[in-house]
C-alpha positions as CSV (number, residue, x, y, z in Angstrom):
1,M,106.9,105.7,127.6
2,T,106.9,108.6,125.2
3,T,109.7,111.2,124.7
4,G,108.9,114.6,122.9
5,S,105.8,116.6,123.5
6,V,102.7,114.7,121.6
7,S,99.1,116.1,122.7
8,P,96.6,113.2,122.5
9,R,94.3,115.6,121.4
10,R,95.7,116.6,118.1
11,A,96.2,114.0,115.3
12,D,98.3,116.0,113.4
13,T,100.9,116.2,116.2
14,R,101.0,112.5,116.8
15,R,101.1,112.0,112.8
16,N,104.3,114.4,112.9
17,N,105.8,112.7,116.0
18,E,105.5,109.4,114.3
19,R,106.8,110.4,110.9
20,I,109.8,112.2,112.6
21,I,110.8,109.0,114.6
22,A,110.2,106.9,111.3
23,A,112.5,109.1,109.5
24,A,115.0,109.3,112.1
25,K,114.8,105.4,112.3
26,H,115.6,105.2,108.5
27,L,118.3,107.8,108.5
28,L,119.9,106.1,111.6
29,A,119.7,102.4,109.8
30,C,121.4,103.9,106.6
31,D,124.2,105.4,108.8
32,E,123.3,109.0,107.9
33,G,123.1,110.2,111.4
34,L,120.7,112.4,113.3
35,A,120.9,115.4,111.0
36,Y,117.5,117.4,112.2
37,N,117.5,119.3,108.5
38,A,117.8,115.8,106.7
39,I,115.1,113.9,109.4
40,A,112.7,117.1,108.6
41,K,112.7,116.7,104.9
42,K,112.2,113.1,104.9
43,A,109.3,113.1,107.2
44,D,108.1,116.1,105.4
45,V,107.8,118.5,108.4
46,G,109.6,121.6,109.1
47,V,112.8,121.6,111.0
48,G,111.3,123.7,114.0
49,T,108.8,120.8,114.2
50,V,111.5,118.3,114.6
51,Y,113.3,120.4,117.5
52,R,109.7,121.0,119.1
53,H,109.0,117.2,119.4
54,F,112.7,116.1,120.1
55,P,114.7,119.2,121.7
56,T,117.9,117.4,121.9
57,P,119.6,114.7,119.6
58,E,119.4,112.0,122.7
59,S,115.5,112.7,123.1
60,L,115.2,111.6,119.4
61,V,117.5,108.4,119.9
62,I,115.5,107.0,122.9
63,A,112.1,108.1,121.0
64,V,113.3,105.8,118.0
65,Y,114.8,103.2,120.4
66,Q,111.3,103.1,122.3
67,S,109.6,102.8,119.0
68,E,111.5,99.7,118.1
69,V,111.1,98.0,121.2
70,R,107.4,98.8,121.3
71,T,107.3,97.2,117.5
72,L,108.8,94.2,118.7
73,V,106.5,93.4,121.8
74,D,103.2,94.7,120.0
75,V,103.5,92.9,117.3
76,V,103.4,89.5,119.1
77,P,99.5,88.9,119.9
78,T,99.1,89.7,116.0
79,L,101.4,87.2,114.9
80,L,100.4,84.5,117.2
81,D,96.5,85.3,116.1
82,K,96.9,85.1,112.6
83,N,100.1,82.0,112.5
84,S,101.1,79.0,113.9
85,P,103.1,79.5,116.9
86,E,106.2,78.3,114.8
87,E,105.5,80.7,111.8
88,A,104.6,83.5,114.6
89,F,108.2,83.0,116.1
90,R,109.9,82.9,112.6
91,L,108.2,86.1,111.3
92,W,109.0,87.7,114.8
93,T,112.6,87.0,114.2
94,G,112.7,89.0,111.1
95,Y,111.4,91.9,113.0
96,F,113.9,91.4,115.6
97,A,116.6,91.4,112.8
98,S,115.3,94.8,111.7
99,Y,115.4,96.2,115.4
100,M,119.1,94.9,115.7
101,M,119.9,96.7,112.7
102,T,118.7,100.0,113.4
103,K,120.0,99.6,116.9
104,R,123.4,99.3,115.5
105,G,122.5,102.6,113.6
106,L,121.9,104.3,116.9
107,G,125.2,102.6,118.4
108,P,127.2,105.4,120.2
109,A,124.2,107.8,120.4
110,L,122.2,105.5,122.1
111,H,124.8,104.7,124.3
112,A,125.3,108.4,125.3
113,A,121.6,108.9,125.2
114,T,120.9,106.0,127.8
115,K,124.4,106.3,130.0
116,N,122.3,108.0,133.0
117,N,119.1,105.8,132.1
118,E,119.9,102.2,132.9
119,D,116.1,101.7,133.7
120,L,115.4,102.4,129.9
121,I,117.7,99.6,128.9
122,T,116.2,97.2,131.6
123,Q,112.6,98.0,130.7
124,A,113.3,97.3,127.2
125,F,115.1,94.0,127.9
126,D,112.1,93.0,130.2
127,A,109.7,93.9,127.4
128,M,111.7,92.1,124.7
129,L,112.0,88.9,127.2
130,N,108.2,89.0,127.9
131,A,107.8,88.8,124.2
132,V,110.0,86.1,123.5
133,T,108.6,84.2,126.5
134,T,105.0,84.5,125.1
135,L,106.5,83.2,121.6
136,V,108.4,80.2,123.4
137,S,105.5,79.3,125.7
138,A,103.1,79.1,122.6
139,N,105.5,76.9,120.8
140,I,106.1,74.7,123.7
141,E,102.1,74.4,124.2
142,A,101.7,73.6,120.3
143,G,104.4,70.9,120.9
144,A,106.7,72.5,118.6
145,A,109.5,73.3,120.6
146,R,111.5,71.7,123.6
147,A,109.8,72.4,127.1
148,D,113.0,73.0,128.7
149,L,113.8,76.0,126.9
150,N,114.7,79.4,128.7
151,P,113.7,82.4,126.9
152,K,116.4,84.3,128.3
153,T,118.8,82.0,126.4
154,V,116.7,82.2,123.5
155,L,117.0,86.2,123.4
156,R,120.5,86.0,124.1
157,V,121.2,83.8,121.1
158,L,118.9,86.1,119.1
159,G,121.2,88.8,120.0
160,C,124.1,87.4,117.9
161,T,122.1,89.2,115.0
162,M,124.1,92.1,116.3
163,L,127.0,90.9,114.6
164,L,125.7,90.8,111.2
165,D,126.9,93.3,108.5
166,K,124.1,95.7,107.9
167,N,125.5,96.7,104.7
168,G,125.7,93.1,103.2
169,D,123.0,90.7,102.7
170,W,121.9,90.9,106.6
171,R,118.3,89.7,106.2
172,T,119.6,86.1,104.5
173,E,122.1,85.9,107.1
174,A,119.8,86.7,110.0
175,E,117.2,84.0,108.3
176,E,120.1,81.4,108.5
177,V,120.7,82.1,112.1
178,F,117.3,81.6,113.0
179,D,117.1,78.5,111.0
180,L,119.7,77.1,113.1
181,L,118.4,78.3,116.3
182,W,114.8,76.8,115.4
183,K,116.6,73.4,114.7
184,G,117.8,73.5,118.4
185,L,114.4,74.7,119.7
186,R,112.2,72.2,118.1
187,A,110.8,69.5,120.2
188,T,111.7,66.6,117.9
C-alpha cells in the first residue's frame, strides 16, 4: 500500500517520506494545495527529495489518502486496549472527523488520482468498515451498544461529517454528530 520510493533499509528515507506526507496532509487540509516547494519547505527537505518520493501529484495524493486510512485502521486496537469500548469508539470518531476534513482537502485531486484505481477506494472502504465492525462488536459485547447494529450503516452515518464546514468549528460539530449517533447506538 506504499506509494513512492521508500527503501526499508534507510531510516532517513522513511522519515523523509513520512515528513513529506505529513506536510502534504497539513497543506491540503488548509486548502493550500500541492505545491511541491511549499511541501518541501514544511517537511524540511529539498524539493528534489519530494519529487524522488512522489514524482507526480497523483502519487502524493494517493500516499496521503492511504496514510489517513492506515491511521484510522491501525489506531483501533490501541484505543480498545487502553479504553472502554464506548470511549474507544468516541475517540476513534475524532480520528474519523480529521480524516474527513483531510479528504475534503484532497477533493478533486483525490478524485482524479483514483479515477482509474477503484480498487484503492474499495480497499479503503473495506479497511474502514473492518475498523468500525471491530469497534461496534466490542461495544455490543460489552453491552454498551444494540446487538442489531449494522457496521456499514454506522460508517455511512459517520460519513455525514464530510458536510461539516472545515473552516468553521468542525470539531465541535463533529462531536455533536457523534453524540447523536451514540444515542442511537446505545443498548438502552
